[in-house]
N, C-alpha and C positions, 0 to 999 in steps of 0.2 A: 583487877589485881594483877594479872600476867603483864600489863602495861607498866606498872610500877616496879614489879620484880625485875622486868627486862632492862628497865632504867637504872636500877641498882646494881645490876651485874655490869652495865657498861661502865657507869662511873667508878666502880670498883677496879675494872680492867684499866681504865684511863688514868686513875690517879696512882697506879703501879709506878713507883719511882718517886712520888711526892709523899714526903713524910708528914706525919700528923702534925707535927710542930709547924712545919711550912703551911699547911692548909688552914690552920687555926690563926697563924699570923695574917694570911690573906685575908681571911673573913674579917679579922679584925680591922684591917686597914681599909677594906673595901666600905666599912661604915663612915670612914673620914672623907669619902669622896661621892659627889653628886654628880650624875651625868644627865643633863638636860637636852634632849634633842627638840630642835626646832621644826618647824612644818617642812623644811627641806631635808631633815635629818641630820643637819649639822651638830655635832657634839660640842656642847659648852659643858666644861669640865671644871668643877669647883673643889678645891680641897683645903685642909687646914695647912699643909705644907705643900713645897714644890714637889716634894717624892710623892705625897698623896695624888698631885694632879697627874704626875708621870705614870703612876699606878694606872689611874682612871683612862688617861689617854691611851696607853698600851692596850687596855680591856677593849675600849671603843674602836681602835684600829683594826682589832682581830675580829670583833663583831661585823664591821664594814667588809674587811678583805683579808682573811687569815693567809690565804694562799700568796698575796703579795708580800705581806709582811715576812713570811717565811722564806720566800724566793730570793729576795733582797739578801738575807744572811746565808742561804745556801750558796748564792752566788760569791758573796764577801769572803766566806770560809773556803773557797775552791772546792765545793762539793756538787756542783751541777751533773758531774759525770753519773752519779748514783740516780739520777732520774734519766738522763739524756743517754746515757751509754757511753761507750768507747769514744765516740766523736768528739764529746767534751773534754778529753782527757788534757789537751793541751791548753785549752781555755781554764782550766783548773790550776794547772802547773803554772801558768803566768800569774794567777792570782797569788798562789802560795810563794812565788819567788818575791812578789813585790808588797805582800802583806803578811806579816809574820805573826800568826796567831799567837805563838808563845810570848812575843812581846806586848801584845794586847793584853794578856793574863798578867804581865808584869806591871804594865799601866795600870790595870785595875787595882792592884794592891799598893800602888804608890800613889794613887788618886787622893786629892784632899778629901777631907770627910764629907762635905757637902755634894761633892760629884759622886763619891761612893753610894751615897744613899740615893740619888737618881738612877744609878747604874743597877741598884738592888731593886729598886722600884720598877724599872723597865721589865727585868726578867721576872718579877714577881707578878707584874700585870698579865704579861702573855701567859704564864704558867697557870695562873688563876683561870684566865678564860679556856685553857685546854682542860683543866681539871673539871671546870663548869660544863664544858661541851663535849662530852665523850664521843658524840657523833661526828666531831671532826677529827679527820685523820691526817696528821702531818704527814708530808711526803718524805722527809728526812729527819728534821728536828723536833724529836719528842719531847726535848725539855730545852729551854733557853737558859743561857748563862749570863749574869751581869757583865762579862767582859765584851759579849758580842758587838756592842756598839762601838768599842775601841778599834774595831775592825774597818768602820765606816764612819768616819769622823766628819766628814764634809757636809754631805747632803745633795750634793751635785748629781746629775743623772750621769755624768762622766766622772764618777768618783776616782777611777784609776787613772793616773797620768802615767803614759808609757813612751812618750816620745812618739807615737803613733806606731809602735811596734805591735805585731800581731801575734795570735796563737801560732800562725803558719811559720814565722820565723823561729820560735821556740821548737817547732817540731823539725824544722830544717836541721837546727842545731843538734838536736839529739840523734838524728839520723846521719850526722857527720857532712852536711851538705854546705858547700859554698852556695851562696845565692844573693841575689840583689835582694836588699830589706824591702818588706811588704810597703813601709810608708814611702819608700822611693817610687814605687809603682801605683800608688793609691789613684783610683779615679775621682778627680775632682767633682765629677758630677754627682757622686755619691755624698758629698759634702754639703755643709751650709743648708741642709733642708730643715734642721730644727735650729734650736737656739732660744733667744727670749729677748724681749723689749723691756726696759725700764725707762720711765719717764719722770723727771721732778720738776715742779713749777714753784717759783719763790712768790712770796706775797706781792711783788711788784707787778707779777703778770696774772693775779689772781683776782677775780670781783670781788670775793669775800675779804681778801687781805691775809689769807691763811695760806700757808704753803700746802702743796697737793702732791701726791705720787700715784703713779700708775704702775701696778704690778702686773706682768704678763709673761710667765714662763712658757716656752714652746718645748713639749717634752711629749712622749710617746703617750697616748690617752690613758687614763686612769692611773698615773703615776703617782699624783699627789691627791690626797684628800684635804678638805678644810675643816679647820678645828679652832676652838677658842679654849684657852688655858688661863685659869685664874687661881691663884692661890692666896692664902693670908700672909704669905713671906713676901708679898709685892709683886708676883708675877701676873701679869694681864696681857697675853700676848695672842692676836689673832691672825692666822693665814693659812698657807699651806705646809705640810710636813711631807716629807718623803717617807713612804711605807716602811715602818720598822724603826724610825728614828723618833725621838723623844723631845725634839725642839721644833720650834716654829722656823721653817727653812727661808721662806719668803712672807713677809707679814708686817705688822705693825704693833705697837702697844699704844697706850694714851699719849706717850712723848714723841714716838718718833717712829719711821718706817724703813724698811730695808727691801730692796729688790736685787736679787743675784742675777747677772747674765753671765755667759761663759765666754772664754777669750782663747787666743793662741798664744798668750804670753808664755815665755819659755821656763817652764819649773821642772823640767826632767832633762837630762842631758845624755848623750850617748859617747862612750869611751872605746877606742879601739886600743885594745890590751893585747902587747908582744909575748905571747905565751913560749915559754921555753923549758925543755926538759931539764930538770934539775941537774946541775953540773956541768952543762954544756953552755960554752959561749956563743956569742951570736954568729961567728964565722961557722962553728960546728952546726948551729942550728940551720943556717942557710943551705947547708948540705943535705939536710934531711928532706927526702923527696916528699912524704906524707907523714905528717905527725899524727898517731893516734891519740885520742882523747885520754887513755889510760896512761899515757906518758906524762901528760900535760900537768905539771904540778907547781909551777913557779910562773911568774910573770916580771917582766923588766920594768922598773920604776927607778927614776933618777940614778940610772947606771947599776942598780943592785937588783938581784934575784929576790922576790919575797913569795911567800908561799901562797898558792890559789886555796881559799878556804872552802871546805866541802861540807855539805849538809844532805842528810838522806831525808826523803820524804816519800810519801806513798799516797797513790791516788786510787780511791775506790770507784768501782764503776760497775753499772748494770749490765747484765749479759743474760743469754738465755739460760745460764746454769745458776743464775741468782746473782750475788755481789762478788765480784773478782776485784784484783788489784794489780798494780803496775807500780813498781819502784823505781825512782829517780834520785840522781845526786845533782844537787843544785850547787853550781859553782859560783864563787864570788871574790872580787877584788875588793880593795878598800872603797873602791867607788860604788859597788854594788853588785847585783847578780848579774851573771853571764846570761845574755837574752839571745843572742845570734852569733853568726859566724859569717865572715866576708873577707874574702882575699887571704885566707888562713889565719887571720886575727879573730880573737874572740870580741865580741861586743858587749861591754857592760853598761849598766844604767844606773844612773844616780838620781834619785827622786826622794820624796817626802810623802808618800802615799796615805799615811796614817800617823796620828799622834795625839798624845794626851791633850796638849795645848789646842790643837785643832777643836776637839771636842768641847773643851773648856770655852773657847772662843764662840762656838756655834751656841751654846746655852748662854753665856753672859750677855751677848748682844741683845738678847730677846728681852733683858730685863733693864736696858740702858734708860736712864731718866733724863739724859741731856745729851747734847752735841758732844761735850767734853768726855762724857762717860762712853758713848758709842766709839769715839777715836781711840779711847783708852783701851777698848777690845781689839780695835784693829793693831793696835801695838804689840799684840801677841804674835802677830805675823806668821800664823799658822794656816790661814785659809788659802788653800792651794788653786783651786779650780775657779775662783769666782771673782767677777767684778762685782762692785756695789753701787747701786744708786740710791740716794739717800734723801729724806725730808723729814722735818720735824716741826713740833708746835712753836717752836721759838723763832721759826721763819727761814731756818737753814736749809739749803740744798746742797749736795755734794755728789762728787763721783769719784771712785777710785779704781783705777785698771789694775786689778790683781791685788794681791797682799802679801802672801810669801814669795819674795824675789830674790833669788841668790845674786850676789855680785860676781862677775867674772871679767876676765880680761876682755876688752872689747874688741881686740886685734883678732880674735879667733872668730870663725864661722860658726855659732852656736847652733845653727839650725841644721847642720849636718853631724858628722861624727867627729869629735876632736882625739888628738894625741893623748893616750892614758900614760905614756911612759914619762911624763914629766910633770912637775908641780905647778907649770905656768897655767895648766888647764883646771887647776882646782877651783873650786867655789871659795870666795873669800868672804865668809859671813853673808849677810842679809842686808839688803837695800832696807833704808827706814821708810817709815810710811811717807815722810815727807818727800823722799827721792823718787817715788814712782809716779807715774803719770796721774794726776788727780786735778779736780777743780773744787773749790770751796765758794760757794755764794758767787758765780759768775756775773758780771754786769748785764749780760743778755736777759738773765731771769730764767733760764730753763736749761735742762740737761737731758740728754737721750743716749741710751746705747742700745744698738740692735745687733750685738755681736760684730760690730762693725769697729773700724779705726777709732781710738779714743781721742784722736786729734780733731775730729768734728763732734764730740760730745756737746761742746757748748756752742756749735757753729763753726763754720770755716775762719781760719786765721785768728783762733783765739790763743792757740799754744803753738811753740815752736817745735817741731818734731826732732829737729836736730840736736836737741840739749838733751836728747835721750838714748841710752844705747838700744841698738835694733832688737836684742832680744826681749827687751822689756815690753815692746809693743809691735809684734810683726804683723798685727791684724791689717787686713785691707778693708777698703770701703766695700758695702754691698749696697743693693738697691733699697733695701729697707731704711738704711741709714741716710740715703739720699732723700727718700720719701719723709722721713722724720724731720730731718733738717728743714726741707722745704715747708712743711706744714707749720713746725714751732716758729720759723722766722718771720712768718706772717702774722703771728698772733699779736692782739694787743692785750687784752684782759680776757680771761676764760674762767668758767665756773666748772663744777665737777662733772656735769653731763658733757660739757664740751670738750672736757679732756677725754671723756669715754669715747665721744665721737671721732676724736683724732686718733685714738688707740684702735679704733675699728676702721680706720680709713683703708679701702679696698684698691688704692690705685696701684695698678701694675707698672712700675716705673721702668723695668727692663724692656717692656714693649714700646715705650717711647723711642727706643733705639732700634729695635727689631722690626717694629710694623714698616717704618717708613723704608727700610731697606728691602722689604717684601713687595710693597705696592710700587716702588720704583721699578723693579724687575719685572712686575706684571703691566704697568703703563708701557714700558718699552717693547712688550711683545706685541708683534703685529696681529697674531690671530690667536684668542684665547677661546675656551669652551664657555657657553652660557652659565655653566655651574661656578667655574672659576671667575667669571665676571662678576657673578651676583656675590660670591664670597668676599672678592675685593671691596665690593660697595659696602658690604656690612662692615669690614675692617675699617675703611675710610671714615665711617660714620661713628665708629666705637669710641667711647670716651676713655678706654683703656681701664675702666674700673671693672672688677669682676663683679658679675651678678647671677642669681639664679636663671634669670630670663634671657640671658644673653647668649646668642649663638656665637657671635664674634669672640667671645671669651674662649669657648670651647675650641674653636679653630686656631685662635691664636696659640693657646696652651700646648695642644697636641702638636702644632707645628714648632713652637719655641722649644719643645722639648727635644726634638729631633736634631735642631740647630745646636742646642747647647751640648748634646750628648757628641755630636761631631766636634765642635770646637774644643771641648776639654778633655777628649779622650786620651791625648798625648800629654797633658800637662801635669807635672809633679810637683808643682809649688803653687800656693795660692795665687788667684788671678784677681787684680783689681778691675771687675767688670764694667763698673761705671766708667773707669776711664779707658778701659782697653777694647770693649765689645765693639764699638764702632769699626776699628781698624781690623779687628778680627773677622769680621763680616766679610771683608774682603777675599778672604780665602775660600769663600764659598762661590761657586758658579752660578749664575742665573738659572741654568738648567737644573741644577742640584735643588735650589730653593723652590722651584716649581714643581719638581718631582715630589719632594716631601709634603706639599699642599696636595698633589693629588692623591697621594698614599693616605694622608688623613682623611680626605673626603670620601675616599674609597672605602676605608675602615669603618666609617660612620654609616656610611650607606648599606654595607653588609650587615653589621651588627644591629642597626636600629631602622632599616628601609628608608632611610633619608639622612642626607649629611648635615640637614638643617636641625641640630640637636642642641637644645639649651643647654647651659652649663650646669643648672641645677638638676636636670634630667640624667646627666652623666655622673655628677659629682655629688656623693651621697654620704651622709652620716649614719651609720648603723650601729645599735648596740641591742644585740639579741641574745649574747651570751657572756659569760665573764670567764674568759680563759686568757692565759698569759699569751698565747699565740692567736692572734685574730682570726676567726673565721667567717668570712662572709658571703652573704647568698643573695643573688638576685631576686629570688622569688620571695624573700622575707622583707617585711617592712623596713623601709629607710627614709631618711629626710632629706630633702633638697639642701645643698649646702652652696652659699653663695662665694665662700671663700677660696682661697687659691694657694699655693705654696710661697713660703717667703722669700724664697729665691727670685720672684718676679718682683718683689717688692712690697708686697701685702704686708700690712702690719698685723692683721690678725691672720695668723699663720694657719693654713689647713694642708697637711701633706696627704695626698691621695694617690692611689694607682689602682689597676687591676688585679684582683687576686684569683686568677682562673676564672674571671667573670667579664662580663660585656661593660658593666658599670665600673666606675672608680669609688673606692671606699676611703675615708680618712681613717689614718692609724696615727696620727701624732699632729702635734701644732698647739694652738691655744688649749691650755688646760684650767688652771686656776686663774681667773682674772679678777683684779680689784682694783678699785679707784678710791683713793683716801684723801680725806681733807682733815688737816689737823687745826682745829681752832680749839675754843674752851671745852667743847666736846667733839669727841671724834664723828665724823661723816663718812660712811663709806657703802659702796655697792659692789656687789661680787657676782661671779657666776662660774660654774663648775661644769667641765665636760660631761655631759651626761645625767650624772647624779653622784650621790655620796656614797651609796651602798654598792656592795659588788654582787649581792645576792639578786638573782634575777626575780625572786618573788617578792622582794622588797620594793614597797611603793617608791622609794627614793633611788631606786636602780637607774631610772631614766626619765625622771619628773623634771629635769632641767635640759632635756635633749632638745625639744623646740625652742626653748629659750636661748639654747646656745646657738643654734643656726640663725635665729633672728635678732642676737645681740641684744636680749632683753635681761638687765640685770636684776637682781633682788636686793633688797634692803639688808645691810649687815647688821644684825643684832648684837651690839657691843656692849651695852649696859644692862645690869641684872634685870631691871624692872622691864625693859623690852623683851629680854630673853623669855621671862616668865609670861609675858602677854601673848608672845608668839610660840609657847613651847607646844609641842606634841606629845611628850612623855617625859617623865622624871624618874629616875631611879638610881640606886647604887649598884656597882659591879656585882654580878651575880644574882641580883634581886629579880631579874626578868624570868628566871626558872622557876 
């Protein structure tokens, strides 16, 4: 009796703030939704309407990992300081500068009726979960509102486009400091360790005569769950969703599939603003030795002084005394918010980080029934951060490099800071979809993108880069792209399993350049130690594919990391490594190359008692807890991983490093992987890093972990009969209590 009384008290406390009408509405809507969990815990959500399915999806997401749902919105609302403390203030301020929540509220009210229903269902699904689970304590957001998704309209892991500006630039500005901008000094060795792969195969290259799509996002682990959404209003989408969002971000429906990769396409620009105290001309301004921010209330544009706009905002943060706050004034010009200060000029940023059209586009593409309909969603031109690899049951394959693409005067260098005093640097509308770099049904029969240059998406020489402005496609080639082009250029006809085999190719193309340089140095040495001789013999015989059993993989990667850190430490712009690495290696002395090898072998000897350490003994996949910040432990169970970082050319990316540990642990890379064939019936196989659930007590917390490191895919259950045959449990939201 005490147990039931305690539960009653908890649910009464939790429901404070939820009205009886709300609760009654949720209970009614829940009866229109059925959640079927299959034997891997994947939720197949069926509803009468699209809104019913969104309600069920959000409920299921919260069941699987409420903390990640909440954290994504805490971040996009600029409220992380309420958890992290004062150290997060400028990260939150950056978000508030580029994502205006008041505009999100306005967009909610101006949304078309169909979208407003989905937004309402989003909030209702989360809030109903919180009502039914009083034991769950939100970190910040005790109640979700329907406008929340309009702060996060894209789905990308890099949802905020800031021209690589950092919170440190914002901090410097508010402290009145002139400084080099962070993006100018960004270490390139910290870049390009994530990303995604997307492959499309036309009927001409398919053994079945059907088009195929390979979906392979590379993100931080556990960033996206796998779901299936079906309504009586024509929705039937399967794939990965970003926690807290209600649309399938990367996936397929019975008619077509879409895979998003990220790129460096320029969609946000920095402007140098000439700030003037009101009433002073430029000659008088030049005589002012130091201009204090309190004076600055106008900026020069086309010879006129225009008022700098001001907006007050408040950041709350956790402290030893509870929740405190710090107030800021956000300044902006017609270009956008002031983000930094350089050479006494204020730097503003123009971007399009959230929009009503973007969320509409994200949803509508999931219901596309044909190539023509999918392209119609692209015409909304609101997808800011994504490339798209596409295939469909009609046999079409396509690739679009970006989508939202502002037109600019190509005479200016848009990779840096442009003059904000002239209209010559204004955006001139948007490029049409036909004007951006794209391919439709290329004659070679395949397409690939690995966050690499779009000009090799259909192989070398298929498109002329000179026909496009630089800002549209500044992406350089990488070793993943090199590897993908090599593999697809050699295919005749392949099936779905062979496509998966290509997607799991572990050839480390970077070492085709790096290892010969090292071996040449060793061969030229008259005297070397027996250990170094043995190591060089292993490297000579190595096929340059990563594997669990390979000692050569261990030595090569640890040595290669030292080489790349040295080569890239002074670089401030993207480097086309496949083209430039050979010549870059000439800057390293033979002695230095050998010293790094000795350091690698010495460290291995110290940590493991031998330098002959197999890659799988060092490189581990571990899931022992479900926290937003990974905590790894050498003493706890882990699995040997054969994969390596994508920076070396491995298609199945696995980024790992030590965390105060002797062994390395994966923290990002392959997440949701799916191979799809579009025939009369969908045929698909998928794999998820670790498991569907974030609950360590749930059997689906790590039931795919061994499958993940083995590359063993599961059958996708797409049709209702198959779902019912493979079901583990069936319920409507709230029924499980």
